[in-house]
N, CA, C, O and CB atoms as a CASP TS submission, in Angstrom:
PFRMAT TS
TARGET T0000
AUTHOR 0000-0000-0000
METHOD Language model
MODEL 1
PARENT N/A
ATOM      1  N   MET     1      -7.654  -5.393 -61.053  1.00  0.00           N
ATOM      2  CA  MET     1      -8.766  -5.021 -60.195  1.00  0.00           C
ATOM      3  C   MET     1      -8.295  -4.105 -59.066  1.00  0.00           C
ATOM      4  O   MET     1      -9.001  -3.181 -58.661  1.00  0.00           O
ATOM      5  CB  MET     1      -9.440  -6.271 -59.622  1.00  0.00           C
ATOM      6  N   VAL     2      -7.095  -4.378 -58.569  1.00  0.00           N
ATOM      7  CA  VAL     2      -6.577  -3.544 -57.480  1.00  0.00           C
ATOM      8  C   VAL     2      -6.342  -2.123 -57.974  1.00  0.00           C
ATOM      9  O   VAL     2      -6.684  -1.157 -57.291  1.00  0.00           O
ATOM     10  CB  VAL     2      -5.268  -4.136 -56.910  1.00  0.00           C
ATOM     11  N   VAL     3      -5.761  -2.001 -59.157  1.00  0.00           N
ATOM     12  CA  VAL     3      -5.469  -0.668 -59.702  1.00  0.00           C
ATOM     13  C   VAL     3      -6.766   0.076 -59.996  1.00  0.00           C
ATOM     14  O   VAL     3      -6.881   1.268 -59.710  1.00  0.00           O
ATOM     15  CB  VAL     3      -4.610  -0.774 -60.985  1.00  0.00           C
ATOM     16  N   ILE     4      -7.735  -0.622 -60.562  1.00  0.00           N
ATOM     17  CA  ILE     4      -9.005   0.032 -60.885  1.00  0.00           C
ATOM     18  C   ILE     4      -9.708   0.508 -59.610  1.00  0.00           C
ATOM     19  O   ILE     4     -10.219   1.627 -59.570  1.00  0.00           O
ATOM     20  CB  ILE     4      -9.921  -0.931 -61.673  1.00  0.00           C
ATOM     21  N   SER     5      -9.738  -0.328 -58.576  1.00  0.00           N
ATOM     22  CA  SER     5     -10.385   0.096 -57.332  1.00  0.00           C
ATOM     23  C   SER     5      -9.603   1.223 -56.661  1.00  0.00           C
ATOM     24  O   SER     5     -10.201   2.125 -56.075  1.00  0.00           O
ATOM     25  CB  SER     5     -10.526  -1.093 -56.371  1.00  0.00           C
ATOM     26  N   GLY     6      -8.282   1.180 -56.739  1.00  0.00           N
ATOM     27  CA  GLY     6      -7.488   2.266 -56.173  1.00  0.00           C
ATOM     28  C   GLY     6      -7.709   3.579 -56.893  1.00  0.00           C
ATOM     29  O   GLY     6      -7.827   4.633 -56.267  1.00  0.00           O
ATOM     30  N   LEU     7      -7.763   3.507 -58.221  1.00  0.00           N
ATOM     31  CA  LEU     7      -8.033   4.728 -58.993  1.00  0.00           C
ATOM     32  C   LEU     7      -9.441   5.245 -58.720  1.00  0.00           C
ATOM     33  O   LEU     7      -9.656   6.453 -58.626  1.00  0.00           O
ATOM     34  CB  LEU     7      -7.851   4.467 -60.499  1.00  0.00           C
ATOM     35  N   GLY     8     -10.401   4.325 -58.592  1.00  0.00           N
ATOM     36  CA  GLY     8     -11.765   4.738 -58.264  1.00  0.00           C
ATOM     37  C   GLY     8     -11.834   5.428 -56.915  1.00  0.00           C
ATOM     38  O   GLY     8     -12.547   6.419 -56.753  1.00  0.00           O
ATOM     39  N   LEU     9     -11.100   4.910 -55.957  1.00  0.00           N
ATOM     40  CA  LEU     9     -11.065   5.528 -54.631  1.00  0.00           C
ATOM     41  C   LEU     9     -10.410   6.904 -54.695  1.00  0.00           C
ATOM     42  O   LEU     9     -10.847   7.835 -54.018  1.00  0.00           O
ATOM     43  CB  LEU     9     -10.312   4.628 -53.637  1.00  0.00           C
ATOM     44  N   MET    10      -9.368   7.032 -55.504  1.00  0.00           N
ATOM     45  CA  MET    10      -8.675   8.316 -55.627  1.00  0.00           C
ATOM     46  C   MET    10      -9.574   9.372 -56.273  1.00  0.00           C
ATOM     47  O   MET    10      -9.561  10.535 -55.872  1.00  0.00           O
ATOM     48  CB  MET    10      -7.388   8.149 -56.447  1.00  0.00           C
ATOM     49  N   ILE    11     -10.342   8.964 -57.260  1.00  0.00           N
ATOM     50  CA  ILE    11     -11.160   9.924 -58.010  1.00  0.00           C
ATOM     51  C   ILE    11     -12.460  10.238 -57.288  1.00  0.00           C
ATOM     52  O   ILE    11     -12.883  11.394 -57.246  1.00  0.00           O
ATOM     53  CB  ILE    11     -11.464   9.388 -59.402  1.00  0.00           C
ATOM     54  N   SER    12     -13.096   9.221 -56.718  1.00  0.00           N
ATOM     55  CA  SER    12     -14.438   9.413 -56.162  1.00  0.00           C
ATOM     56  C   SER    12     -14.455  10.249 -54.885  1.00  0.00           C
ATOM     57  O   SER    12     -15.422  10.965 -54.629  1.00  0.00           O
ATOM     58  CB  SER    12     -15.062   8.077 -55.884  1.00  0.00           C
ATOM     59  N   GLY    13     -13.408  10.166 -54.093  1.00  0.00           N
ATOM     60  CA  GLY    13     -13.414  10.869 -52.813  1.00  0.00           C
ATOM     61  C   GLY    13     -13.300  12.364 -52.952  1.00  0.00           C
ATOM     62  O   GLY    13     -14.023  13.106 -52.288  1.00  0.00           O
ATOM     63  N   GLY    14     -12.414  12.816 -53.793  1.00  0.00           N
ATOM     64  CA  GLY    14     -12.246  14.244 -53.998  1.00  0.00           C
ATOM     65  C   GLY    14     -11.413  14.941 -52.934  1.00  0.00           C
ATOM     66  O   GLY    14     -11.167  16.142 -53.041  1.00  0.00           O
ATOM     67  N   THR    15     -10.978  14.224 -51.919  1.00  0.00           N
ATOM     68  CA  THR    15     -10.150  14.828 -50.889  1.00  0.00           C
ATOM     69  C   THR    15      -8.741  14.244 -50.955  1.00  0.00           C
ATOM     70  O   THR    15      -8.491  13.237 -51.617  1.00  0.00           O
ATOM     71  CB  THR    15     -10.769  14.610 -49.490  1.00  0.00           C
ATOM     72  N   PHE    16      -7.841  14.904 -50.253  1.00  0.00           N
ATOM     73  CA  PHE    16      -6.450  14.446 -50.248  1.00  0.00           C
ATOM     74  C   PHE    16      -6.313  13.098 -49.556  1.00  0.00           C
ATOM     75  O   PHE    16      -5.506  12.265 -49.967  1.00  0.00           O
ATOM     76  CB  PHE    16      -5.552  15.476 -49.564  1.00  0.00           C
ATOM     77  N   SER    17      -7.103  12.881 -48.502  1.00  0.00           N
ATOM     78  CA  SER    17      -7.013  11.609 -47.778  1.00  0.00           C
ATOM     79  C   SER    17      -7.515  10.443 -48.636  1.00  0.00           C
ATOM     80  O   SER    17      -6.975   9.340 -48.550  1.00  0.00           O
ATOM     81  CB  SER    17      -7.817  11.683 -46.470  1.00  0.00           C
ATOM     82  N   SER    18      -8.535  10.673 -49.454  1.00  0.00           N
ATOM     83  CA  SER    18      -8.992   9.599 -50.338  1.00  0.00           C
ATOM     84  C   SER    18      -7.970   9.343 -51.437  1.00  0.00           C
ATOM     85  O   SER    18      -7.825   8.209 -51.892  1.00  0.00           O
ATOM     86  CB  SER    18     -10.359   9.945 -50.954  1.00  0.00           C
ATOM     87  N   PHE    19      -7.265  10.377 -51.868  1.00  0.00           N
ATOM     88  CA  PHE    19      -6.199  10.208 -52.853  1.00  0.00           C
ATOM     89  C   PHE    19      -5.080   9.343 -52.275  1.00  0.00           C
ATOM     90  O   PHE    19      -4.605   8.421 -52.938  1.00  0.00           O
ATOM     91  CB  PHE    19      -5.645  11.581 -53.299  1.00  0.00           C
ATOM     92  N   ILE    20      -4.662   9.631 -51.061  1.00  0.00           N
ATOM     93  CA  ILE    20      -3.630   8.841 -50.390  1.00  0.00           C
ATOM     94  C   ILE    20      -4.130   7.416 -50.148  1.00  0.00           C
ATOM     95  O   ILE    20      -3.381   6.454 -50.315  1.00  0.00           O
ATOM     96  CB  ILE    20      -3.219   9.505 -49.053  1.00  0.00           C
ATOM     97  N   GLY    21      -5.381   7.288 -49.759  1.00  0.00           N
ATOM     98  CA  GLY    21      -5.972   5.970 -49.559  1.00  0.00           C
ATOM     99  C   GLY    21      -5.970   5.150 -50.841  1.00  0.00           C
ATOM    100  O   GLY    21      -5.741   3.941 -50.805  1.00  0.00           O
ATOM    101  N   GLY    22      -6.219   5.790 -51.954  1.00  0.00           N
ATOM    102  CA  GLY    22      -6.165   5.109 -53.246  1.00  0.00           C
ATOM    103  C   GLY    22      -4.759   4.641 -53.576  1.00  0.00           C
ATOM    104  O   GLY    22      -4.568   3.532 -54.075  1.00  0.00           O
ATOM    105  N   LEU    23      -3.782   5.483 -53.300  1.00  0.00           N
ATOM    106  CA  LEU    23      -2.387   5.085 -53.538  1.00  0.00           C
ATOM    107  C   LEU    23      -1.980   3.912 -52.655  1.00  0.00           C
ATOM    108  O   LEU    23      -1.311   2.981 -53.105  1.00  0.00           O
ATOM    109  CB  LEU    23      -1.447   6.268 -53.293  1.00  0.00           C
ATOM    110  N   VAL    24      -2.389   3.970 -51.403  1.00  0.00           N
ATOM    111  CA  VAL    24      -2.087   2.879 -50.471  1.00  0.00           C
ATOM    112  C   VAL    24      -2.782   1.598 -50.924  1.00  0.00           C
ATOM    113  O   VAL    24      -2.203   0.515 -50.843  1.00  0.00           O
ATOM    114  CB  VAL    24      -2.523   3.249 -49.029  1.00  0.00           C
ATOM    115  N   THR    25      -4.008   1.716 -51.394  1.00  0.00           N
ATOM    116  CA  THR    25      -4.738   0.554 -51.902  1.00  0.00           C
ATOM    117  C   THR    25      -4.018  -0.073 -53.083  1.00  0.00           C
ATOM    118  O   THR    25      -3.907  -1.296 -53.162  1.00  0.00           O
ATOM    119  CB  THR    25      -6.156   0.950 -52.307  1.00  0.00           C
ATOM    120  N   ILE    26      -3.535   0.737 -53.987  1.00  0.00           N
ATOM    121  CA  ILE    26      -2.827   0.219 -55.158  1.00  0.00           C
ATOM    122  C   ILE    26      -1.545  -0.495 -54.741  1.00  0.00           C
ATOM    123  O   ILE    26      -1.281  -1.611 -55.190  1.00  0.00           O
ATOM    124  CB  ILE    26      -2.505   1.357 -56.143  1.00  0.00           C
ATOM    125  N   VAL    27      -0.757   0.137 -53.893  1.00  0.00           N
ATOM    126  CA  VAL    27       0.543  -0.435 -53.514  1.00  0.00           C
ATOM    127  C   VAL    27       0.369  -1.689 -52.663  1.00  0.00           C
ATOM    128  O   VAL    27       0.942  -2.733 -52.975  1.00  0.00           O
ATOM    129  CB  VAL    27       1.382   0.602 -52.749  1.00  0.00           C
ATOM    130  N   LEU    28      -0.414  -1.595 -51.595  1.00  0.00           N
ATOM    131  CA  LEU    28      -0.591  -2.749 -50.715  1.00  0.00           C
ATOM    132  C   LEU    28      -1.401  -3.857 -51.385  1.00  0.00           C
ATOM    133  O   LEU    28      -1.139  -5.040 -51.167  1.00  0.00           O
ATOM    134  CB  LEU    28      -1.272  -2.321 -49.423  1.00  0.00           C
ATOM    135  N   GLY    29      -2.371  -3.480 -52.189  1.00  0.00           N
ATOM    136  CA  GLY    29      -3.160  -4.475 -52.906  1.00  0.00           C
ATOM    137  C   GLY    29      -2.306  -5.280 -53.867  1.00  0.00           C
ATOM    138  O   GLY    29      -2.459  -6.498 -53.964  1.00  0.00           O
ATOM    139  N   ALA    30      -1.411  -4.613 -54.576  1.00  0.00           N
ATOM    140  CA  ALA    30      -0.518  -5.317 -55.494  1.00  0.00           C
ATOM    141  C   ALA    30       0.426  -6.238 -54.722  1.00  0.00           C
ATOM    142  O   ALA    30       0.695  -7.357 -55.157  1.00  0.00           O
ATOM    143  CB  ALA    30       0.287  -4.314 -56.341  1.00  0.00           C
ATOM    144  N   ALA    31       0.921  -5.777 -53.598  1.00  0.00           N
ATOM    145  CA  ALA    31       1.829  -6.601 -52.794  1.00  0.00           C
ATOM    146  C   ALA    31       1.105  -7.828 -52.233  1.00  0.00           C
ATOM    147  O   ALA    31       1.630  -8.939 -52.297  1.00  0.00           O
ATOM    148  CB  ALA    31       2.432  -5.769 -51.643  1.00  0.00           C
ATOM    149  N   PHE    32      -0.091  -7.633 -51.687  1.00  0.00           N
ATOM    150  CA  PHE    32      -0.842  -8.759 -51.126  1.00  0.00           C
ATOM    151  C   PHE    32      -1.280  -9.739 -52.204  1.00  0.00           C
ATOM    152  O   PHE    32      -1.321 -10.946 -51.967  1.00  0.00           O
ATOM    153  CB  PHE    32      -2.060  -8.253 -50.365  1.00  0.00           C
ATOM    154  N   THR    33      -1.607  -9.227 -53.393  1.00  0.00           N
ATOM    155  CA  THR    33      -1.965 -10.109 -54.501  1.00  0.00           C
ATOM    156  C   THR    33      -0.778 -10.971 -54.894  1.00  0.00           C
ATOM    157  O   THR    33      -0.942 -12.165 -55.143  1.00  0.00           O
ATOM    158  CB  THR    33      -2.454  -9.295 -55.707  1.00  0.00           C
ATOM    159  N   ARG    34       0.396 -10.399 -54.955  1.00  0.00           N
ATOM    160  CA  ARG    34       1.596 -11.159 -55.281  1.00  0.00           C
ATOM    161  C   ARG    34       1.873 -12.227 -54.226  1.00  0.00           C
ATOM    162  O   ARG    34       2.184 -13.371 -54.557  1.00  0.00           O
ATOM    163  CB  ARG    34       2.799 -10.222 -55.413  1.00  0.00           C
ATOM    164  N   ILE    35       1.759 -11.847 -52.960  1.00  0.00           N
ATOM    165  CA  ILE    35       1.998 -12.802 -51.869  1.00  0.00           C
ATOM    166  C   ILE    35       0.996 -13.949 -51.948  1.00  0.00           C
ATOM    167  O   ILE    35       1.381 -15.107 -51.785  1.00  0.00           O
ATOM    168  CB  ILE    35       1.901 -12.099 -50.490  1.00  0.00           C
ATOM    169  N   TRP    36      -0.277 -13.655 -52.194  1.00  0.00           N
ATOM    170  CA  TRP    36      -1.300 -14.690 -52.284  1.00  0.00           C
ATOM    171  C   TRP    36      -1.011 -15.650 -53.441  1.00  0.00           C
ATOM    172  O   TRP    36      -1.155 -16.863 -53.288  1.00  0.00           O
ATOM    173  CB  TRP    36      -2.685 -14.054 -52.457  1.00  0.00           C
ATOM    174  N   CYS    37      -0.606 -15.119 -54.589  1.00  0.00           N
ATOM    175  CA  CYS    37      -0.275 -15.976 -55.731  1.00  0.00           C
ATOM    176  C   CYS    37       0.927 -16.859 -55.429  1.00  0.00           C
ATOM    177  O   CYS    37       0.945 -18.027 -55.818  1.00  0.00           O
ATOM    178  CB  CYS    37       0.002 -15.127 -56.973  1.00  0.00           C
ATOM    179  N   GLU    38       1.923 -16.325 -54.748  1.00  0.00           N
ATOM    180  CA  GLU    38       3.089 -17.130 -54.378  1.00  0.00           C
ATOM    181  C   GLU    38       2.699 -18.240 -53.409  1.00  0.00           C
ATOM    182  O   GLU    38       3.213 -19.354 -53.507  1.00  0.00           O
ATOM    183  CB  GLU    38       4.177 -16.243 -53.755  1.00  0.00           C
ATOM    184  N   ILE    39       1.799 -17.950 -52.477  1.00  0.00           N
ATOM    185  CA  ILE    39       1.337 -18.976 -51.538  1.00  0.00           C
ATOM    186  C   ILE    39       0.606 -20.081 -52.285  1.00  0.00           C
ATOM    187  O   ILE    39       0.794 -21.259 -51.980  1.00  0.00           O
ATOM    188  CB  ILE    39       0.419 -18.361 -50.461  1.00  0.00           C
ATOM    189  N   LEU    40      -0.223 -19.722 -53.256  1.00  0.00           N
ATOM    190  CA  LEU    40      -0.921 -20.730 -54.043  1.00  0.00           C
ATOM    191  C   LEU    40       0.049 -21.605 -54.832  1.00  0.00           C
ATOM    192  O   LEU    40      -0.154 -22.815 -54.934  1.00  0.00           O
ATOM    193  CB  LEU    40      -1.904 -20.063 -54.990  1.00  0.00           C
ATOM    194  N   ILE    41       1.097 -21.009 -55.388  1.00  0.00           N
ATOM    195  CA  ILE    41       2.095 -21.784 -56.117  1.00  0.00           C
ATOM    196  C   ILE    41       2.772 -22.773 -55.187  1.00  0.00           C
ATOM    197  O   ILE    41       2.971 -23.930 -55.556  1.00  0.00           O
ATOM    198  CB  ILE    41       3.136 -20.862 -56.764  1.00  0.00           C
ATOM    199  N   VAL    42       3.130 -22.337 -53.990  1.00  0.00           N
ATOM    200  CA  VAL    42       3.770 -23.224 -53.013  1.00  0.00           C
ATOM    201  C   VAL    42       2.843 -24.364 -52.631  1.00  0.00           C
ATOM    202  O   VAL    42       3.278 -25.512 -52.536  1.00  0.00           O
ATOM    203  CB  VAL    42       4.184 -22.441 -51.760  1.00  0.00           C
ATOM    204  N   ILE    43       1.574 -24.061 -52.413  1.00  0.00           N
ATOM    205  CA  ILE    43       0.619 -25.112 -52.042  1.00  0.00           C
ATOM    206  C   ILE    43       0.499 -26.147 -53.157  1.00  0.00           C
ATOM    207  O   ILE    43       0.469 -27.346 -52.878  1.00  0.00           O
ATOM    208  CB  ILE    43      -0.766 -24.503 -51.730  1.00  0.00           C
ATOM    209  N   PHE    44       0.431 -25.715 -54.393  1.00  0.00           N
ATOM    210  CA  PHE    44       0.329 -26.666 -55.498  1.00  0.00           C
ATOM    211  C   PHE    44       1.612 -27.479 -55.668  1.00  0.00           C
ATOM    212  O   PHE    44       1.552 -28.656 -56.023  1.00  0.00           O
ATOM    213  CB  PHE    44       0.008 -25.929 -56.793  1.00  0.00           C
ATOM    214  N   LYS    45       2.759 -26.870 -55.422  1.00  0.00           N
ATOM    215  CA  LYS    45       4.028 -27.622 -55.488  1.00  0.00           C
ATOM    216  C   LYS    45       4.080 -28.674 -54.386  1.00  0.00           C
ATOM    217  O   LYS    45       4.529 -29.796 -54.621  1.00  0.00           O
ATOM    218  CB  LYS    45       5.243 -26.664 -55.366  1.00  0.00           C
ATOM    219  N   ILE    46       3.625 -28.322 -53.187  1.00  0.00           N
ATOM    220  CA  ILE    46       3.585 -29.293 -52.090  1.00  0.00           C
ATOM    221  C   ILE    46       2.665 -30.447 -52.460  1.00  0.00           C
ATOM    222  O   ILE    46       3.003 -31.610 -52.238  1.00  0.00           O
ATOM    223  CB  ILE    46       3.114 -28.624 -50.774  1.00  0.00           C
ATOM    224  N   HIS    47       1.514 -30.133 -53.019  1.00  0.00           N
ATOM    225  CA  HIS    47       0.572 -31.171 -53.431  1.00  0.00           C
ATOM    226  C   HIS    47       1.193 -32.085 -54.483  1.00  0.00           C
ATOM    227  O   HIS    47       1.030 -33.304 -54.425  1.00  0.00           O
ATOM    228  CB  HIS    47      -0.716 -30.541 -53.973  1.00  0.00           C
ATOM    229  N   GLU    48       1.896 -31.504 -55.434  1.00  0.00           N
ATOM    230  CA  GLU    48       2.558 -32.292 -56.477  1.00  0.00           C
ATOM    231  C   GLU    48       3.610 -33.226 -55.875  1.00  0.00           C
ATOM    232  O   GLU    48       3.708 -34.387 -56.274  1.00  0.00           O
ATOM    233  CB  GLU    48       3.209 -31.362 -57.519  1.00  0.00           C
ATOM    234  N   ASN    49       4.385 -32.733 -54.930  1.00  0.00           N
ATOM    235  CA  ASN    49       5.412 -33.561 -54.306  1.00  0.00           C
ATOM    236  C   ASN    49       4.798 -34.651 -53.436  1.00  0.00           C
ATOM    237  O   ASN    49       5.314 -35.768 -53.398  1.00  0.00           O
ATOM    238  CB  ASN    49       6.350 -32.698 -53.474  1.00  0.00           C
ATOM    239  N   ILE    50       3.716 -34.350 -52.742  1.00  0.00           N
ATOM    240  CA  ILE    50       3.048 -35.373 -51.931  1.00  0.00           C
ATOM    241  C   ILE    50       2.478 -36.462 -52.837  1.00  0.00           C
ATOM    242  O   ILE    50       2.519 -37.642 -52.487  1.00  0.00           O
ATOM    243  CB  ILE    50       1.922 -34.744 -51.064  1.00  0.00           C
ATOM    244  N   ARG    51       1.958 -36.083 -53.977  1.00  0.00           N
ATOM    245  CA  ARG    51       1.430 -37.061 -54.923  1.00  0.00           C
ATOM    246  C   ARG    51       2.544 -37.979 -55.437  1.00  0.00           C
ATOM    247  O   ARG    51       2.337 -39.183 -55.587  1.00  0.00           O
ATOM    248  CB  ARG    51       0.742 -36.348 -56.101  1.00  0.00           C
ATOM    249  N   LYS    52       3.726 -37.408 -55.705  1.00  0.00           N
ATOM    250  CA  LYS    52       4.859 -38.222 -56.157  1.00  0.00           C
ATOM    251  C   LYS    52       5.273 -39.214 -55.088  1.00  0.00           C
ATOM    252  O   LYS    52       5.565 -40.369 -55.399  1.00  0.00           O
ATOM    253  CB  LYS    52       6.047 -37.332 -56.534  1.00  0.00           C
ATOM    254  N   VAL    53       5.305 -38.786 -53.829  1.00  0.00           N
ATOM    255  CA  VAL    53       5.671 -39.667 -52.729  1.00  0.00           C
ATOM    256  C   VAL    53       4.617 -40.755 -52.565  1.00  0.00           C
ATOM    257  O   VAL    53       4.962 -41.910 -52.316  1.00  0.00           O
ATOM    258  CB  VAL    53       5.835 -38.870 -51.421  1.00  0.00           C
ATOM    259  N   ALA    54       3.358 -40.415 -52.697  1.00  0.00           N
ATOM    260  CA  ALA    54       2.284 -41.394 -52.546  1.00  0.00           C
ATOM    261  C   ALA    54       2.319 -42.436 -53.649  1.00  0.00           C
ATOM    262  O   ALA    54       1.989 -43.599 -53.416  1.00  0.00           O
ATOM    263  CB  ALA    54       0.933 -40.700 -52.536  1.00  0.00           C
ATOM    264  N   ASP    55       2.716 -42.031 -54.850  1.00  0.00           N
ATOM    265  CA  ASP    55       2.777 -42.966 -55.970  1.00  0.00           C
ATOM    266  C   ASP    55       3.908 -43.980 -55.800  1.00  0.00           C
ATOM    267  O   ASP    55       3.840 -45.088 -56.331  1.00  0.00           O
ATOM    268  CB  ASP    55       2.955 -42.205 -57.280  1.00  0.00           C
ATOM    269  N   LYS    56       4.928 -43.601 -55.071  1.00  0.00           N
ATOM    270  CA  LYS    56       6.064 -44.521 -54.832  1.00  0.00           C
ATOM    271  C   LYS    56       5.668 -45.491 -53.779  1.00  0.00           C
ATOM    272  O   LYS    56       6.459 -46.360 -53.411  1.00  0.00           O
ATOM    273  CB  LYS    56       7.353 -43.767 -54.412  1.00  0.00           C
TER
END
């Protein structure tokens, strides 16, 4: 979705600034998506460990 929206921004604007904005959207969007997924993994691991402690 990030790549598609970035490409759409690059194509639809028609100017150099919209092209750069599309590139920035692709790069930063991919980075933020990765960070968000890593945070979710950490939260689920914490939940799993808390459940193990509670069961003991």
